N, C-alpha and C positions, 0 to 999 in steps of 0.2 A: 216546715212547720207540723212536722206530723206531732213533737213533741207537747206544743200546746193543744193543734185538734185536739189531742190525748187527751189533757188535762181541761178543754172545754166542754169538751162532749162526754167523760166519765160518769157514769149513770150513779158512780159514787158522792157526786158530788151535787145533784139530784138539781142542778141548774135548770131553769123553768127554760121552758124554750126561745120563750121571745128574743131571752136574754141572750139567749146563743144564737138568736137571727142577726139579733145589733152586735153584740160585741168579738162577734165574728167580721163582720165588714172594719170596727176600727185596727181588728189586729192586720186585717188585708190591709187595707190602707196605711198603717203605718211599717207594713212592709217593705206595700210594690214602691214606697215614697224614701225610707228612708235606711232598706235592708236590712232593716231592727227588728226580731222579735218580741213581742208581750207577753209574755207570762203566764199573766194573773198574778203577780206577784208583787210586793210594795215598793220593788227595788226597780223595778222595774217603768212605776209612775213619773223616772226625768225623761223616759222617750216620751212618756203621754205630754207633758208638757214641751218638750222639744217639737214634736209634730207642731204642735199647737201652733210655735212661734212662727213655724215657716209657714201656714198655710193662708198667712194674711189677710184681706179683705174680704169677706166673701158674701155674697148675694143671700135672703129671706131660706131658700129654700134647700142649700147648701148647709147652710147656719142647724137648719131643724135635722136634715139628715148626719150631719156632726152630730150634735147633743145625741142624739137619737140614741150613736153607735156608742160616741165616745162617754156617754154617759149613764149604761148597760156594763161598759166594759171595767168602768171604774167601782160601779154600782158590786159587779159581780166579786171584784178583788176587793173590798169593804164584807162582804159576804164571810169568802172565806177566811177574810183575817180578822175579824170578829165575834162570825156567829150572826147570823140571819137569817130572817125570810122574805122572799121579794110577794109583794102583791097590786096586784097586775090588774087595776078596774078596766080598762080597756085597752089590747094591745094600737090603736090608736090614735091613742092622749099619751103621748112619753110621758111629759111631764107631770102624770099624777102617780107612774111608776114609782113604788111604795117600798124604801126599804125597812121592814122593822128589825129591831136588833133583838136577841134574844136573852143578852144578859142585862138587860134595863127598862126602862120604859120611853125610850126615846126609838124615833125613824127621822132619814133620809127621803131625801127626792134626788137620785143623781143625777137625771136629765135636766133638772132645770141646776143644779150645781153647775155642770155640762158645761149650760147654756149661757152660766154668768162667765162661766172660766172666761172661754172664748168669744162674747162680747168683750169683758172684761169692764166691764161697766154692770149699775145693779139698775134694775128696772119696774115700774110697775105692773110688766106682763112677767115677767120673771120671777116667780119665790124660791128662793134658792136658800129657806130658815129650814129649822129641819122642827119636828112636833117633839115634844116630853111632856110625861104626865105635870097639870097641873100643879099638886102635890111636893115634886120636887123641882120644880121650876124656879124659884129665887135660891136654890141653894144652888143651883146650875149657874146660875148669872155672877150669884156673889163671887164661886169661883171663878168664873173666868174675865169678872171685871177684874181679879188680883195677876192673870198671866197677862205675859207681853204684847204689849202690840205689835202688828206687823207691818212692814213696808205693801207699798199697793201691788208690786210685783207679785210678792209670796201673797197674797190675799186673794189674786186671780191668777189663780196656779194651782192644779189639782193638790200637788205638793203639800201646796198651805195647808188645803182643803183637809187632807189625810192626816194634818198634826190636827187640824180645828177640833175634829171628828174621833181620833181615838184618845186623844185625849178627855173630850166630854164622856164616851162610852167607858171609859176607865172611871174616871171620876164617880158617876150615877154606876156601872156592877159593882163599885167598895161598897155604896150606899146601902145596894139590895143585901150583898153578902152582910153587913155588919147587922143590919136591922133582923134578917136572917140569925143568925150569931147570936141576938139576942133572944131571939123567940126559940129559941133548939130546935132549928127544922131546918130543910132544905130551903136553898137560894130561890127565891120563884125562876121559874123559864120565861121569859114573854117571850113575843113575837110575832105569833097571831093574832093577838088582837090591839085595838087601837090604842098606842098609847097613852092618847087623851082623855080616853075612859074607863079603863082598865085599871080592877081595884088592885091597890097595891099598899103597903107594909103603912104602919102608922107610924111617920117619924118622931112622935113624941115617945116611941120606948129607946128613942138614944142617949145615953149618958151626956154627949155634948157634941154638938153640930162636925159631921165630919172634916175631914181636912183631903185637901191636894193630893189625889196617891205620888207617891215617885217615882212615877215612873215617866221622865223628860220626853218634853215631843223633840222633833230633830231641828224642827225650827219654832220660833216663839210660834204660840199656840191661835191665837184669834184674834183678831179684834170682839171692845167686850159691846155685849150686848145692850143695843138702845130700843129693842121693841117693845113697844107699851100695847094695850090693846083699842088707844084709837090710835095705833100710826102702827098698823101692820106691816111686815115686812122685814125686808132687807139683811144685811150682814150672814154672809153662809154659819157665822158659832151663834144665828140668832132663835130660839126658836120659835116654833110656831104656835099662832093662840089662835082657835079656834071659837 
């Protein structure tokens, strides 16, 4: 697996050491079980889904280890595909590992997503929703409401989550690019700041509401968001509100 190791440890990718450690576990586990190599490209996400389908029922400690490993791999794949910055408050709290995207005010929690995919259910203990700037929340919710619903099997899969995340990031990035063009300035580079508090351009300068981008997901995008301030959590395409 020299090729994968080179991609994972290549200094040019500036991968966080904690992510390297845990993603390596995922790569080794899949290779040892299936003799298939994960290479940190979206083409191999189906391998990750297949591996999860072979694991079966596992106890809490194994779920924790698998979630951390698979989440680190999944998040790093997303970072390299869409552009982003890892925020690791504590190496011992993987559920709080956050991936903030650079092209729009949005972030995800890959280990939490992985835990939900592994569990095949939502729970109060797992918050797999994502953060998005409050001023962009209604736009994203409206776009996702228009998206085609997914099956339960697609929803509890890494491939389904990638589609939802890519669709959301593409849409929000389009909003930021359009706003920047209206002001005749370069688009904002996000990532280092919390999307819930980062300053954003005023939506009032737009002539009309943004439309969904033309890039189509490989599968139906996501379940429509249902989260409100009174009912926090749930669904991968549901923005976090704090």
